[in-house]
N, C-alpha and C positions, 0 to 999 in steps of 0.2 A: 548798941544798934554799930554792927560796921559796917563801911563802906563799900562793902561787897552785898550786903543787905540793904541797900539805899542805895547800891544801883541798881540792884535785879526791884526796885516800885517805884523807881524813876522811869525804867523803860516797860514795867509793866501798867506805868500813867500814863505812856505815850501810846504803849499799844492800845487802850481804855481809849481814850482821845478819837485814834483816828479808827477803831474800829464802829462806833457812834456816829462817829461821820460818815462811813463807809455806810450805814444804816438810813441816813435819811437821803438816799440818790434812789431813784427813780430807775428800774429796781435795784436794791440794794449793793455794793459794791463791798470787792473785800480790800482787809488790809492788812499789807504784807514788810515784814521785813526783810530787809535784801540781805543782811545776813543768812536770814535760815534759810538752807539750797534748796531745801527738798521744794518750795512753798513756788521759791525764785524757778527755778525749774519747771515745774505744772504750766506758773502765768506764763515764762516768756513760750511756752510747747501751744498756748490756750489761745482764742483771738477775746479774750475778758479783760474789760478795765476795768481800774485798780485801782487803788491810792498805793504807795509804798514810800516804805521814809527805813531809814539806817541812823542810829550813833556812831557817830565819826570823833569823836571823845570826850573824853571826861576826864577829869584829875582835880586834887584838892589843889584849892588855888586861894587865899598864898596856901591853906593847910585846912585840917578837917575841923571843923567841919559847913566849910567853903571850898563850894563847887564851880568849876567850869565846865562847860559842855558846850559840844559842838553836835548837831544832826539835821540832819537832811529828809524834807519831810518834799512828797511829790505826787505826781500817776504817769498811771499807763496808760494810753491808749490805745484802739487798734483803728487801721481802715476812716483815722480824726484827716483828714487832706486838707484841712484848713485849722488846725490847731485850733478850733474854738470850744470840744469838747476838753481838750485838757490843760487850755485856759481856764477854765469855766472853773474847772478842778482843782486847780491851783491855786486860783483865785481863794476860792473858800478854807481851803489851806491857807493861807497869804492871813486872809480877816482869821481864826483859828489861836494860830501861832503868832500876833502882829503885835511887832514891840513894844513894848510893856508890861502885855501879856504874864502876868502871874499864879504860872499853876501846881493845885493843894497836890506836895510830893503823896497817891496813897499804895501802898502792899495790891494789886486788885487779880493779883495768881490764885487765891483761893476764892469760894464763891459765895462771901461777902469783904467787901472795903474793910481794908483795916486802919489804923485809924492815921491820922494826919500826923506822917515825919520826917516832915518838910518843903519847903515853897523850892519851885521853879520858873525865873525869870527873864524873860526873852531881851536879848539884848539887840541885838540886829539880822536882819536876814538882805539872803542876795538871793537873787532868779539866778543860775545857771542856765548854761546853754544848751537847748533841748534834744538829747543822742536819741539814734534814732536803730532797730533794726527791722529791715523787709519794712512791711507794714504798718512797723508800733513806735511809738516817740513816746520817753521819760520825759516829762522835767519835772527836775528835783529845787527845792530853792533852803538855803543853808542859811542855816540857828546856829547861831550865837546866843548862849545862857547862862546863866550861873544859878545856881542853885544855895542849898542853905541845910541841912538838914541837924534837924529839932532830933535834944535826949541826948 
């Protein structure tokens, strides 16, 4: 398996985790990749609450099959003056990606999850300052992780 396929599986794994977390909310909320310009533009023009994320770094370290990863995962809320809703969502994300968590990496791009292709281990996290756009706010948590590709 190539590095490109492993990266695709890693992205689909994060997408799956976030989608599942969004479905646990009442009502369910979206999980949007901030690199997806179409969905982000629609989100920023709406008044919807959402979970958001982006992969900010991925590199072989020291070399394939070992990797270092950096991702940011967070929440976007609208009309949340006391920031309680965004803090609740941020707390849920921090629990799901807590330091020491080991996540199985599978390819979720098909109709059935693929075989386990590797693991991702969260090594550190930092909650970053909240960003604002009129009446909406986005708070991201930056996570560092290491990954190992199998096979």
